[in-house]
Backbone of each chain as ProteinMPNN parsed JSONL, in Angstrom:
{"seq_chain_A": "MSYREKENIVNIFSSIVITAVYTWIIYQKQLAGTIDLTDDFQKWGIIFLIFVGVSIVARIIIYIIFSIINAIATREEKIPAEDERDKLIKLKATRNSSYSFSVGFIMAIMVIAIGMPSYWLFIFFVISGVISELIDNGSQMYYYRKGV", "coords_chain_A": {"N_chain_A": [[9.544, 38.429, -51.46], [10.075, 41.917, -51.683], [12.273, 44.122, -53.472], [12.947, 46.412, -52.181], [12.672, 45.561, -49.483], [14.455, 43.588, -49.111], [16.725, 45.202, -49.605], [16.703, 46.766, -47.184], [17.088, 44.795, -45.319], [19.725, 44.132, -45.964], [20.954, 46.512, -45.457], [20.676, 46.911, -42.586], [22.019, 44.643, -41.765], [24.635, 45.315, -42.735], [25.067, 47.731, -41.405], [25.376, 46.892, -38.81], [27.416, 44.994, -38.791], [29.636, 46.58, -39.923], [29.858, 48.646, -37.985], [30.389, 46.962, -35.745], [32.772, 45.641, -36.281], [34.522, 47.911, -36.734], [34.394, 49.108, -34.232], [35.423, 47.095, -32.66], [37.944, 46.915, -33.583], [39.1, 49.404, -32.784], [38.622, 49.244, -30.076], [40.51, 47.214, -29.412], [42.923, 48.498, -30.079], [42.86, 50.378, -28.046], [43.068, 48.746, -25.797], [45.516, 47.702, -26.318], [47.042, 49.916, -25.979], [47.923, 51.435, -27.88], [46.206, 53.658, -28.679], [44.87, 56.408, -26.644], [41.774, 56.872, -25.407], [40.505, 58.126, -23.26], [40.455, 60.825, -22.696], [40.833, 62.269, -24.871], [39.813, 64.352, -27.051], [40.306, 65.163, -29.714], [41.384, 62.76, -30.811], [39.031, 61.212, -30.834], [37.48, 62.59, -32.537], [38.933, 62.384, -35.044], [38.755, 59.514, -35.179], [35.911, 59.206, -35.617], [35.521, 60.591, -37.945], [37.051, 58.941, -39.716], [35.693, 56.505, -39.453], [33.185, 57.364, -40.76], [34.028, 57.554, -43.385], [35.147, 54.953, -43.808], [32.71, 53.512, -43.347], [31.189, 54.541, -45.504], [32.555, 53.505, -47.865], [32.584, 50.825, -47.292], [29.823, 50.295, -47.366], [29.141, 50.903, -50.051], [30.593, 48.793, -51.33], [29.294, 46.497, -50.21], [26.666, 46.964, -51.202], [27.052, 46.802, -53.919], [27.757, 44.164, -54.205], [25.391, 42.94, -53.099], [23.511, 43.848, -55.21], [24.493, 42.491, -57.399], [24.264, 39.663, -56.605], [21.538, 39.801, -56.201], [20.556, 40.224, -58.818], [21.353, 37.996, -60.149], [20.098, 36.032, -58.737], [17.296, 36.727, -58.964], [17.114, 37.117, -61.626], [16.596, 39.69, -62.637], [17.587, 42.527, -63.938], [17.136, 45.248, -63.897], [17.068, 47.743, -61.45], [14.319, 48.501, -59.458], [12.53, 51.598, -59.939], [12.219, 54.341, -57.62], [9.006, 54.988, -56.308], [6.071, 57.034, -55.482], [5.184, 55.914, -53.029], [7.245, 54.631, -51.83], [8.856, 56.758, -51.368], [7.565, 58.069, -49.321], [7.427, 56.18, -47.317], [10.076, 55.964, -46.807], [10.378, 58.621, -45.877], [8.81, 58.634, -43.584], [10.248, 56.694, -42.044], [12.453, 58.08, -41.713], [11.918, 60.013, -40.066], [11.14, 58.6, -37.813], [13.669, 57.629, -37.207], [15.094, 59.954, -36.631], [13.796, 60.994, -34.441], [14.626, 58.871, -32.537], [17.384, 59.114, -32.647], [17.636, 61.676, -31.379], [16.79, 61.343, -28.914], [18.823, 59.637, -28.092], [20.861, 61.479, -28.242], [20.141, 63.345, -26.297], [20.345, 61.665, -24.053], [23.108, 61.255, -24.167], [24.078, 63.78, -23.457], [22.946, 64.032, -20.919], [24.351, 62.17, -19.625], [26.883, 63.346, -19.489], [26.217, 65.394, -17.953], [25.645, 64.311, -15.457], [28.055, 63.814, -14.604], [29.667, 61.608, -15.425], [32.555, 60.13, -17.166], [34.004, 61.738, -19.889], [34.266, 60.384, -22.287], [32.029, 58.791, -22.474], [30.119, 60.32, -23.799], [30.749, 60.13, -26.498], [30.55, 57.351, -26.86], [27.841, 57.083, -26.401], [26.893, 58.436, -28.609], [27.769, 56.894, -30.738], [26.334, 54.529, -30.181], [23.559, 55.56, -30.165], [23.544, 56.236, -32.788], [23.788, 53.917, -34.339], [21.45, 52.641, -33.348], [19.377, 54.333, -34.337], [19.805, 54.101, -36.879], [19.058, 51.331, -37.278], [16.464, 51.555, -36.445], [15.526, 53.112, -38.478], [15.684, 51.494, -40.903], [14.412, 49.253, -39.925], [11.794, 50.384, -39.547], [11.115, 50.968, -42.17], [10.919, 48.392, -43.299], [8.724, 47.565, -41.794], [6.652, 49.309, -42.614], [6.591, 48.571, -45.261], [5.648, 46.005, -45.058], [3.165, 46.283, -43.531], [1.905, 48.375, -44.329], [1.252, 51.815, -45.181]], "CA_chain_A": [[10.194, 39.621, -50.634], [10.372, 42.934, -52.69], [13.726, 44.537, -53.633], [13.212, 47.255, -50.993], [12.712, 44.844, -48.113], [15.91, 43.025, -49.233], [17.741, 46.259, -49.442], [16.695, 47.098, -45.958], [17.894, 43.776, -44.645], [21.175, 44.24, -46.279], [21.446, 47.846, -44.59], [20.713, 46.427, -41.213], [23.17, 43.703, -41.728], [25.927, 46.019, -42.987], [25.452, 48.746, -40.312], [25.846, 46.049, -37.463], [28.846, 44.311, -39.131], [30.588, 47.698, -40.061], [30.133, 49.291, -36.616], [30.99, 46.055, -34.84], [34.208, 45.441, -36.678], [35.311, 49.088, -36.549], [34.423, 49.376, -32.728], [36.258, 46.043, -31.99], [39.411, 47.258, -33.872], [39.36, 50.52, -32.036], [38.697, 48.704, -28.637], [41.696, 46.391, -29.324], [43.899, 49.457, -30.047], [42.744, 50.944, -26.737], [43.496, 47.78, -24.784], [47.027, 47.563, -26.391], [47.773, 51.128, -25.508], [48.283, 52.301, -29.11], [45.631, 55.012, -28.581], [44.187, 56.527, -25.439], [40.58, 57.584, -25.789], [39.821, 58.568, -22.237], [40.124, 62.197, -22.614], [41.421, 62.959, -26.108], [38.665, 64.734, -27.975], [40.802, 65.175, -30.985], [41.353, 61.379, -31.28], [37.642, 60.832, -31.084], [37.114, 63.408, -33.807], [39.511, 61.577, -36.064], [38.038, 58.154, -35.201], [34.574, 59.389, -36.215], [35.732, 60.872, -39.447], [37.493, 57.677, -40.507], [34.486, 55.746, -39.424], [32.296, 57.705, -41.725], [34.673, 57.152, -44.646], [35.123, 53.509, -43.942], [31.323, 53.107, -43.5], [30.542, 54.739, -46.86], [33.142, 52.653, -48.792], [32.09, 49.417, -47.182], [28.404, 50.206, -47.821], [28.973, 50.787, -51.462], [30.945, 47.496, -51.856], [28.173, 45.585, -49.932], [25.46, 47.21, -52.168], [27.257, 46.364, -55.304], [27.644, 42.613, -53.95], [24.0, 42.691, -53.033], [22.919, 44.012, -56.548], [24.973, 41.459, -58.308], [23.548, 38.475, -56.142], [20.022, 39.836, -56.397], [20.379, 40.112, -60.279], [21.55, 36.56, -60.377], [18.97, 35.183, -58.077], [16.002, 36.976, -59.488], [17.225, 37.45, -63.121], [16.177, 41.022, -62.888], [18.796, 43.361, -64.11], [16.761, 46.617, -63.713], [16.714, 48.147, -60.028], [13.043, 49.188, -59.476], [12.572, 53.038, -59.446], [11.587, 54.685, -56.334], [7.738, 55.704, -56.632], [5.684, 57.991, -54.234], [5.031, 55.158, -51.683], [8.859, 54.393, -51.38], [9.365, 58.098, -50.843], [6.598, 58.298, -48.274], [7.865, 55.144, -46.443], [11.464, 56.553, -46.431], [10.228, 59.886, -45.031], [8.354, 58.218, -42.155], [11.201, 55.921, -41.405], [13.611, 58.969, -41.317], [11.192, 60.662, -38.911], [11.42, 57.727, -36.597], [15.014, 57.503, -36.995], [15.482, 61.319, -36.167], [13.453, 60.848, -33.015], [15.504, 58.005, -31.76], [18.72, 59.79, -32.538], [17.441, 62.824, -30.6], [16.667, 60.613, -27.548], [20.272, 59.286, -27.792], [21.773, 62.86, -28.08], [19.849, 63.91, -24.972], [20.913, 60.777, -23.074], [24.508, 61.471, -24.118], [24.321, 65.112, -22.668], [22.508, 63.72, -19.541], [25.569, 61.279, -19.092], [27.922, 64.332, -19.115], [25.761, 66.347, -16.91], [25.769, 63.756, -14.145], [29.439, 63.687, -14.187], [30.59, 60.527, -16.0], [33.707, 60.375, -18.043], [33.491, 62.54, -21.289], [34.224, 59.342, -23.474], [30.672, 58.291, -22.653], [29.447, 61.089, -24.709], [30.934, 59.638, -27.905], [30.047, 55.955, -26.83], [26.378, 57.208, -26.622], [26.719, 58.849, -29.926], [27.77, 55.686, -31.563], [25.052, 53.604, -29.831], [22.255, 56.011, -30.716], [23.685, 56.338, -34.342], [23.477, 52.419, -34.789], [20.096, 52.254, -33.05], [18.523, 55.062, -35.122], [19.868, 53.449, -38.271], [18.357, 50.12, -37.196], [15.025, 51.984, -36.454], [15.147, 53.676, -39.898], [15.476, 50.434, -41.709], [13.224, 48.557, -39.411], [10.535, 51.129, -39.782], [10.827, 50.89, -43.51], [10.299, 47.075, -43.42], [7.373, 47.584, -41.15], [5.808, 50.056, -43.39], [6.309, 47.837, -46.41], [4.74, 44.856, -44.69], [1.981, 46.477, -42.806], [1.19, 49.465, -45.087], [1.529, 53.207, -44.75]], "C_chain_A": [[10.529, 40.721, -51.688], [11.916, 43.446, -52.515], [13.979, 45.474, -52.492], [13.293, 46.704, -49.665], [14.115, 44.2, -48.037], [17.033, 44.034, -48.969], [17.823, 46.714, -47.94], [17.414, 46.105, -45.078], [19.392, 43.818, -44.727], [21.817, 45.403, -45.5], [21.481, 47.513, -43.224], [21.896, 45.623, -40.978], [24.61, 44.525, -41.707], [26.168, 47.129, -41.891], [25.872, 47.986, -39.036], [27.218, 45.573, -37.758], [29.811, 45.399, -39.149], [30.868, 48.204, -38.618], [30.763, 48.247, -35.712], [32.467, 45.884, -34.988], [34.959, 46.617, -36.405], [35.407, 49.198, -34.896], [35.415, 48.215, -32.098], [37.81, 46.4, -32.312], [39.906, 48.415, -32.987], [39.52, 50.233, -30.526], [40.08, 48.019, -28.449], [42.984, 47.347, -29.294], [43.937, 50.078, -28.539], [43.446, 50.093, -25.657], [45.066, 47.66, -24.893], [47.808, 48.692, -26.109], [48.187, 51.948, -26.635], [47.571, 53.566, -29.248], [45.068, 55.108, -27.175], [42.968, 57.48, -25.545], [39.916, 58.207, -24.526], [39.481, 60.025, -22.157], [40.659, 62.895, -23.849], [40.298, 63.212, -27.07], [39.068, 64.644, -29.332], [40.825, 63.736, -31.716], [40.003, 60.894, -31.655], [37.085, 61.368, -32.372], [37.631, 62.478, -34.966], [38.934, 60.251, -36.213], [36.738, 58.299, -35.825], [34.779, 59.676, -37.572], [36.114, 59.61, -40.165], [36.324, 56.651, -40.589], [33.558, 56.096, -40.647], [32.937, 57.351, -43.156], [34.619, 55.641, -44.8], [33.666, 52.887, -44.165], [30.82, 53.329, -45.049], [31.181, 53.834, -47.868], [32.655, 51.239, -48.605], [30.646, 49.258, -47.732], [28.406, 50.131, -49.261], [29.537, 49.37, -51.987], [29.899, 46.538, -51.629], [26.92, 45.702, -50.823], [25.801, 46.753, -53.389], [27.238, 44.791, -55.227], [26.229, 42.166, -53.994], [23.31, 42.824, -54.396], [23.244, 42.859, -57.425], [24.32, 40.022, -57.849], [22.058, 38.653, -56.491], [19.662, 39.671, -57.874], [20.473, 38.688, -60.658], [20.487, 35.842, -59.935], [17.674, 35.449, -58.814], [15.772, 37.174, -61.051], [16.556, 38.828, -63.505], [17.199, 42.049, -62.841], [18.412, 44.784, -63.492], [16.323, 46.827, -62.108], [15.373, 48.996, -60.073], [13.111, 50.695, -59.081], [11.638, 53.3, -58.288], [10.241, 55.504, -56.739], [7.237, 56.46, -55.375], [5.523, 57.113, -52.984], [6.289, 54.836, -51.113], [9.104, 55.625, -50.651], [8.658, 58.405, -49.623], [7.223, 57.466, -47.047], [9.247, 55.589, -45.962], [11.413, 57.676, -45.503], [9.794, 59.494, -43.592], [9.464, 57.55, -41.415], [12.37, 56.981, -40.872], [13.13, 59.797, -40.037], [11.389, 59.973, -37.628], [12.765, 57.638, -36.258], [15.652, 58.749, -36.309], [15.184, 61.349, -34.632], [14.287, 60.111, -32.045], [16.895, 58.559, -31.606], [18.626, 60.902, -31.412], [17.384, 62.377, -29.181], [18.158, 60.283, -27.054], [21.008, 60.392, -27.505], [21.406, 63.205, -26.586], [20.551, 62.963, -23.926], [22.363, 61.092, -22.954], [24.942, 62.727, -23.325], [23.877, 64.75, -21.28], [23.778, 63.032, -18.771], [26.626, 62.208, -18.625], [27.474, 65.201, -17.805], [25.727, 65.676, -15.54], [27.225, 63.307, -13.739], [30.178, 62.453, -14.436], [31.651, 61.007, -16.898], [33.165, 60.86, -19.453], [33.559, 61.589, -22.42], [32.833, 58.812, -23.669], [29.816, 59.034, -23.684], [29.583, 60.445, -26.174], [30.522, 58.108, -27.968], [28.464, 55.971, -27.109], [26.132, 57.646, -28.068], [26.665, 57.68, -30.846], [26.653, 54.705, -31.327], [23.921, 54.207, -30.494], [22.28, 56.158, -32.251], [23.154, 54.939, -34.9], [22.006, 52.33, -34.602], [19.128, 53.046, -33.994], [18.541, 54.577, -36.48], [19.098, 52.198, -38.469], [16.782, 50.381, -37.237], [14.566, 52.451, -37.805], [14.764, 52.523, -40.848], [14.317, 49.477, -41.231], [11.931, 49.039, -39.662], [10.118, 50.944, -41.309], [10.202, 49.46, -43.788], [8.961, 47.036, -42.95], [6.384, 48.068, -42.159], [5.593, 49.234, -44.703], [5.462, 46.631, -46.24], [3.409, 45.264, -44.24], [1.186, 47.522, -43.495], [1.478, 50.677, -44.428], [0.407, 54.107, -44.811]], "O_chain_A": [[11.296, 40.385, -52.591], [12.61, 43.173, -51.536], [15.036, 45.417, -51.864], [13.911, 47.286, -48.774], [14.819, 44.28, -47.031], [18.036, 43.807, -48.292], [18.921, 47.018, -47.474], [18.222, 46.466, -44.222], [20.157, 43.595, -43.789], [22.937, 45.345, -44.991], [22.487, 47.907, -42.634], [22.696, 45.892, -40.082], [25.487, 44.391, -40.853], [27.307, 47.41, -41.52], [26.695, 48.494, -38.276], [28.118, 45.779, -36.944], [30.818, 45.269, -38.452], [32.003, 48.17, -38.142], [31.642, 48.618, -34.934], [33.266, 45.958, -34.055], [36.047, 46.466, -35.848], [36.507, 49.369, -34.372], [36.11, 48.464, -31.113], [38.728, 46.226, -31.51], [41.036, 48.376, -32.501], [40.344, 50.814, -29.82], [40.737, 48.233, -27.43], [43.962, 47.057, -28.607], [45.007, 50.227, -27.949], [44.216, 50.548, -24.811], [45.804, 47.547, -23.914], [49.031, 48.625, -25.987], [48.741, 53.033, -26.457], [48.109, 54.513, -29.823], [44.802, 54.085, -26.543], [43.107, 58.688, -25.739], [38.839, 58.785, -24.673], [38.433, 60.434, -21.657], [40.909, 64.098, -23.787], [39.899, 62.324, -27.823], [38.315, 64.109, -30.145], [40.424, 63.529, -32.861], [39.831, 60.235, -32.68], [36.366, 60.724, -33.136], [36.853, 61.897, -35.723], [38.626, 59.861, -37.339], [36.447, 57.423, -36.64], [34.189, 58.98, -38.399], [35.495, 59.272, -41.174], [36.043, 56.053, -41.628], [33.21, 55.222, -41.442], [32.203, 56.848, -44.006], [34.112, 55.119, -45.793], [33.436, 51.976, -44.96], [30.192, 52.485, -45.688], [30.446, 53.363, -48.737], [32.35, 50.531, -49.565], [30.301, 48.297, -48.42], [27.666, 49.288, -49.767], [29.01, 48.836, -52.963], [29.522, 45.798, -52.537], [26.24, 44.726, -51.14], [24.892, 46.258, -54.054], [26.721, 44.167, -56.154], [25.839, 41.245, -54.712], [22.537, 41.923, -54.724], [22.383, 42.311, -58.113], [23.879, 39.285, -58.731], [21.42, 37.74, -57.015], [18.633, 39.079, -58.201], [19.674, 38.225, -61.472], [19.933, 35.039, -60.686], [17.01, 34.509, -59.249], [14.695, 37.337, -61.624], [16.036, 38.999, -64.608], [17.653, 42.422, -61.759], [19.169, 45.398, -62.74], [15.402, 46.191, -61.597], [15.345, 50.073, -60.669], [13.669, 51.036, -58.038], [10.596, 52.699, -58.026], [10.327, 56.539, -57.401], [7.917, 56.5, -54.35], [5.745, 57.643, -51.896], [6.384, 54.771, -49.888], [9.501, 55.62, -49.486], [9.287, 59.098, -48.823], [7.481, 57.995, -45.966], [9.507, 55.566, -44.759], [12.163, 57.786, -44.533], [10.332, 59.956, -42.586], [9.627, 57.811, -40.223], [13.055, 56.792, -39.866], [13.895, 60.163, -39.145], [11.718, 60.527, -36.579], [13.079, 57.57, -35.069], [16.597, 58.628, -35.529], [16.005, 61.629, -33.758], [14.621, 60.565, -30.951], [17.499, 58.471, -30.537], [19.534, 60.988, -30.585], [17.934, 63.054, -28.311], [18.612, 60.562, -25.945], [21.798, 60.357, -26.561], [22.295, 63.332, -25.745], [21.257, 63.439, -23.037], [22.879, 61.204, -21.842], [25.971, 62.752, -22.649], [24.561, 65.259, -20.393], [24.125, 63.278, -17.616], [27.231, 62.006, -17.572], [28.204, 65.576, -16.887], [25.775, 66.379, -14.531], [27.503, 62.601, -12.77], [31.196, 62.193, -13.795], [31.653, 62.155, -17.344], [32.139, 60.461, -20.005], [32.986, 61.878, -23.471], [32.435, 58.433, -24.77], [28.936, 58.469, -24.332], [28.603, 60.285, -26.901], [30.179, 57.635, -29.051], [27.884, 55.152, -27.822], [25.159, 57.187, -28.666], [25.72, 57.471, -31.607], [26.113, 54.127, -32.27], [23.292, 53.553, -31.326], [21.245, 56.2, -32.916], [22.265, 54.845, -35.746], [21.301, 51.985, -35.551], [18.129, 52.466, -34.42], [17.541, 54.588, -37.198], [18.552, 51.93, -39.54], [15.98, 49.68, -37.853], [13.43, 52.241, -38.228], [13.717, 52.541, -41.495], [13.458, 49.015, -41.982], [11.008, 48.281, -39.961], [8.941, 50.79, -41.636], [9.143, 49.34, -44.404], [8.079, 46.515, -43.633], [5.427, 47.384, -42.523], [4.469, 49.221, -45.205], [4.673, 46.256, -47.108], [2.473, 44.545, -44.591], [-0.03, 47.611, -43.324], [1.898, 50.695, -43.271], [0.54, 55.284, -44.474]]}, "seq_chain_B": "MSKSQIQNNIRRLRFDAHEMTQQQLADEVNASRQTIVAIEKGNYSPSLELAFKIARVFNTPINDVFFYEPQVEKTK", "coords_chain_B": {"N_chain_B": [[-1.488, 48.433, -38.489], [-4.173, 50.438, -39.673], [-6.593, 49.832, -42.007], [-6.858, 51.698, -45.02], [-9.342, 54.421, -45.626], [-10.054, 54.833, -48.161], [-11.356, 53.074, -50.747], [-11.204, 50.74, -53.49], [-11.858, 49.863, -56.998], [-9.978, 48.419, -58.431], [-9.03, 45.793, -58.821], [-11.271, 44.654, -60.134], [-11.541, 46.37, -62.38], [-9.181, 45.863, -63.639], [-9.559, 43.236, -64.391], [-11.636, 43.449, -66.178], [-10.276, 44.714, -68.132], [-9.078, 43.048, -70.045], [-7.774, 41.163, -68.317], [-5.526, 42.554, -67.234], [-2.356, 42.576, -65.838], [-0.923, 43.329, -62.532], [1.591, 44.309, -62.818], [1.712, 45.309, -65.321], [-0.131, 47.413, -65.169], [1.337, 48.857, -63.277], [3.525, 49.57, -64.613], [2.306, 51.292, -66.443], [1.614, 53.455, -65.071], [3.857, 54.417, -63.85], [4.682, 53.239, -61.3], [5.625, 50.874, -58.583], [5.16, 47.436, -58.652], [4.437, 46.507, -56.155], [3.392, 48.72, -55.018], [0.884, 48.942, -56.436], [-0.182, 46.601, -55.542], [-0.462, 47.129, -52.686], [-2.233, 49.331, -52.853], [-4.565, 47.996, -53.917], [-5.109, 46.316, -51.931], [-5.936, 48.115, -50.03], [-4.278, 49.041, -48.375], [-2.67, 51.202, -48.718], [-3.327, 54.704, -49.566], [-3.277, 56.167, -52.641], [-1.723, 59.125, -54.064], [-3.257, 62.108, -55.308], [-2.565, 62.607, -57.972], [-1.521, 59.995, -58.715], [-3.785, 58.487, -58.545], [-5.483, 59.682, -60.469], [-3.987, 58.914, -62.627], [-4.336, 56.225, -62.73], [-6.979, 55.948, -63.085], [-7.087, 56.91, -65.578], [-5.776, 55.163, -67.164], [-7.617, 53.188, -67.189], [-9.58, 54.406, -68.497], [-11.579, 55.643, -67.423], [-14.015, 57.535, -65.173], [-12.581, 59.002, -62.154], [-13.971, 58.469, -59.774], [-15.113, 56.102, -60.156], [-13.198, 54.371, -59.954], [-11.88, 54.876, -57.279], [-13.388, 55.079, -54.087], [-14.821, 56.638, -51.296], [-15.072, 55.199, -48.036], [-16.241, 55.358, -44.901], [-14.949, 54.108, -41.961], [-16.79, 52.068, -39.791], [-17.304, 52.341, -36.362], [-16.761, 49.654, -34.163], [-19.257, 48.27, -32.443], [-19.751, 47.621, -28.875]], "CA_chain_B": [[-1.825, 49.523, -39.355], [-5.397, 50.345, -39.934], [-6.921, 49.906, -43.441], [-7.27, 53.055, -45.584], [-10.701, 54.507, -45.713], [-10.238, 54.988, -49.4], [-11.287, 51.863, -51.169], [-11.089, 50.793, -55.013], [-12.308, 48.764, -57.776], [-9.005, 48.272, -59.307], [-9.025, 44.466, -59.186], [-12.341, 44.408, -61.044], [-11.16, 47.156, -63.697], [-8.083, 45.101, -64.288], [-10.164, 41.99, -65.028], [-12.397, 43.871, -67.386], [-9.362, 45.275, -69.128], [-8.511, 41.973, -70.531], [-6.901, 40.658, -67.199], [-4.374, 43.349, -67.032], [-1.525, 42.366, -64.699], [-0.454, 44.373, -61.664], [2.864, 44.81, -63.339], [1.383, 46.209, -66.435], [-0.643, 48.68, -64.627], [2.365, 49.554, -62.596], [4.47, 50.273, -65.759], [1.607, 52.295, -67.199], [1.439, 54.716, -64.091], [5.203, 54.665, -63.347], [4.783, 52.811, -59.94], [6.002, 49.578, -58.58], [3.97, 46.353, -58.544], [4.169, 46.38, -54.616], [2.507, 49.854, -54.744], [-0.383, 48.656, -56.947], [-0.827, 45.63, -54.687], [-0.944, 47.74, -51.517], [-3.437, 49.986, -53.177], [-5.573, 47.11, -54.128], [-5.56, 45.719, -50.689], [-6.443, 49.149, -49.278], [-3.115, 49.394, -47.325], [-2.158, 52.684, -49.237], [-3.982, 55.624, -50.35], [-2.427, 56.887, -53.636], [-1.814, 60.646, -54.24], [-4.334, 62.457, -56.217], [-1.954, 62.393, -59.158], [-1.425, 58.637, -59.13], [-5.155, 58.033, -58.653], [-5.913, 60.123, -61.918], [-3.153, 58.218, -63.727], [-4.828, 54.836, -62.708], [-8.263, 56.097, -63.753], [-6.874, 57.304, -67.03], [-5.533, 53.887, -67.736], [-8.915, 52.417, -67.462], [-10.408, 55.315, -69.424], [-12.952, 55.836, -66.542], [-13.778, 58.633, -64.11], [-11.79, 58.621, -60.912], [-14.908, 58.058, -58.699], [-15.471, 54.727, -60.56], [-11.985, 53.684, -59.431], [-11.839, 55.104, -55.954], [-14.541, 55.561, -53.293], [-14.566, 56.789, -49.839], [-15.871, 54.278, -47.227], [-15.888, 55.682, -43.531], [-14.98, 53.026, -41.073], [-17.626, 52.102, -38.715], [-16.753, 51.863, -35.075], [-17.294, 48.523, -33.625], [-20.159, 48.311, -31.226], [-19.551, 46.599, -27.807]], "C_chain_B": [[-3.156, 49.4, -39.692], [-5.632, 50.639, -41.521], [-7.14, 51.371, -43.815], [-8.831, 53.072, -45.794], [-11.152, 54.785, -47.227], [-10.209, 53.556, -50.092], [-11.39, 51.943, -52.715], [-11.639, 49.585, -55.633], [-11.346, 48.258, -58.738], [-8.68, 46.794, -59.891], [-10.156, 44.221, -60.288], [-12.054, 44.994, -62.509], [-9.991, 46.421, -64.431], [-8.638, 43.794, -64.882], [-10.848, 42.312, -66.257], [-11.448, 44.343, -68.432], [-8.497, 44.168, -69.581], [-7.409, 41.298, -69.596], [-5.612, 41.315, -67.138], [-3.564, 42.897, -65.75], [-1.165, 43.515, -63.89], [0.777, 45.03, -62.235], [2.542, 45.687, -64.427], [0.652, 47.467, -66.062], [0.373, 49.661, -64.027], [3.226, 50.276, -63.51], [3.657, 51.514, -66.274], [1.602, 53.725, -66.419], [2.644, 54.974, -63.471], [5.161, 54.419, -61.848], [5.289, 51.477, -59.876], [4.884, 48.653, -58.362], [3.544, 46.471, -57.007], [3.252, 47.583, -54.309], [1.006, 49.606, -55.156], [-0.953, 47.488, -55.995], [-1.367, 46.159, -53.375], [-2.256, 48.657, -51.716], [-4.706, 49.178, -53.369], [-6.128, 46.542, -52.809], [-6.067, 46.764, -49.832], [-5.447, 49.526, -48.178], [-2.46, 50.706, -47.667], [-3.022, 53.401, -49.961], [-3.167, 56.352, -51.286], [-2.609, 58.432, -53.513], [-2.847, 60.906, -55.207], [-3.878, 62.166, -57.662], [-1.913, 60.959, -59.637], [-2.908, 58.035, -59.371], [-5.768, 58.528, -60.013], [-5.245, 59.282, -62.898], [-3.817, 56.846, -63.764], [-6.143, 54.86, -63.353], [-8.12, 56.391, -65.209], [-6.562, 56.02, -67.775], [-6.616, 53.096, -68.1], [-10.004, 53.224, -68.145], [-11.869, 55.403, -68.671], [-12.743, 56.995, -65.541], [-13.221, 58.208, -62.794], [-12.735, 57.974, -59.856], [-15.363, 56.676, -59.128], [-14.341, 53.7, -59.986], [-11.903, 53.625, -58.092], [-13.063, 55.478, -55.247], [-14.165, 55.618, -51.85], [-15.533, 55.986, -48.923], [-15.438, 54.544, -45.864], [-15.888, 54.278, -42.794], [-16.012, 53.27, -39.813], [-17.098, 51.532, -37.444], [-17.388, 50.738, -34.708], [-18.007, 48.829, -32.302], [-19.86, 47.316, -30.099], [-20.545, 45.722, -27.623]], "O_chain_B": [[-3.496, 48.272, -40.046], [-5.006, 51.484, -42.162], [-7.566, 52.174, -42.984], [-9.499, 52.073, -46.062], [-12.333, 54.94, -47.538], [-9.173, 52.892, -50.04], [-11.628, 53.027, -53.248], [-11.861, 48.526, -55.046], [-11.733, 47.715, -59.773], [-8.228, 46.557, -61.011], [-9.861, 43.581, -61.297], [-12.24, 44.376, -63.556], [-9.892, 46.402, -65.658], [-8.095, 43.34, -65.889], [-10.726, 41.624, -67.27], [-11.834, 44.362, -69.601], [-7.274, 44.292, -69.525], [-6.318, 40.939, -70.039], [-4.607, 40.619, -66.99], [-4.149, 42.869, -64.668], [-1.082, 44.623, -64.419], [0.941, 46.244, -62.112], [3.078, 46.794, -64.477], [0.874, 48.51, -66.678], [0.358, 50.885, -64.163], [3.629, 51.416, -63.278], [4.206, 52.592, -66.501], [1.589, 54.831, -66.958], [2.613, 55.754, -62.518], [5.572, 55.318, -61.114], [5.435, 50.851, -60.926], [3.793, 49.035, -57.939], [2.351, 46.524, -56.707], [2.409, 47.479, -53.418], [0.059, 49.95, -54.449], [-2.153, 47.486, -55.723], [-2.461, 45.806, -52.934], [-3.165, 48.707, -50.888], [-5.797, 49.629, -53.021], [-7.323, 46.331, -52.601], [-6.672, 46.378, -48.832], [-5.76, 50.223, -47.213], [-1.717, 51.237, -46.842], [-3.529, 52.895, -50.962], [-2.354, 57.159, -50.833], [-3.567, 58.914, -52.909], [-3.299, 59.99, -55.895], [-4.616, 61.595, -58.465], [-2.217, 60.684, -60.798], [-3.148, 57.223, -60.265], [-6.528, 57.775, -60.622], [-5.832, 58.937, -63.923], [-3.857, 56.297, -64.865], [-6.478, 53.942, -64.101], [-9.03, 56.108, -65.988], [-7.033, 55.815, -68.894], [-6.64, 52.409, -69.122], [-11.143, 52.794, -68.332], [-12.977, 55.268, -69.191], [-11.643, 57.377, -65.14], [-13.426, 57.062, -62.392], [-12.336, 57.053, -59.144], [-16.072, 56.092, -58.308], [-14.536, 52.531, -59.654], [-11.848, 52.518, -57.555], [-13.822, 56.24, -55.846], [-13.385, 54.847, -51.291], [-16.746, 56.13, -49.078], [-14.358, 54.068, -45.513], [-16.75, 53.431, -43.031], [-16.08, 54.257, -39.08], [-16.536, 50.438, -37.398], [-18.606, 50.707, -34.884], [-17.544, 49.442, -31.34], [-19.719, 46.14, -30.435], [-20.448, 44.851, -26.758]]}, "name": "protein", "num_of_chains": 2, "seq": "MSYREKENIVNIFSSIVITAVYTWIIYQKQLAGTIDLTDDFQKWGIIFLIFVGVSIVARIIIYIIFSIINAIATREEKIPAEDERDKLIKLKATRNSSYSFSVGFIMAIMVIAIGMPSYWLFIFFVISGVISELIDNGSQMYYYRKGVMSKSQIQNNIRRLRFDAHEMTQQQLADEVNASRQTIVAIEKGNYSPSLELAFKIARVFNTPINDVFFYEPQVEKTK"}
């Protein structure tokens, strides 16, 4: 398995774990009554911003750990440079990811349009964000395996 | 994913060049070994620039390395 494929697996794993843990913490706070997210848009905004920060830091840590483990396992210290095929694959995967996020965005708007509570908008944003990221990394793995 | 219609003689040219490895060729053209593997298998059509770089490594015209082979539709 190439370095890029392993990198994608790590990305899929980290996005699921980070989102699941953060969502679980926020949900527990909601259940305990520490925060009320039913109609508070400002709170949702803060939670999203914190999530972005937490996600970036966690990913950097996971990536460093992955690089160390990979270097020990393969005895290759140098991270392979990105070539034109890598860039093309990334571009196509980003296209697929953008399409899927667009569908999620429209669904979120539709949910509001049919009169469901406003917090569903944010829940759909989170779900479509995670799914689009999984599609991004999944597409990259597909193109690496099957060709582009 | 369908195979590329651009086929190549890279495997033979590597053999003729004192069994040059895929990694050696990749290093010469600043690409990854996986990209060379994909090109050899016909799973990826390289850019014109990369194609010229590969031809240059083997010191041969580009049409000796790559050639166009249209896919023939299967008859029922």
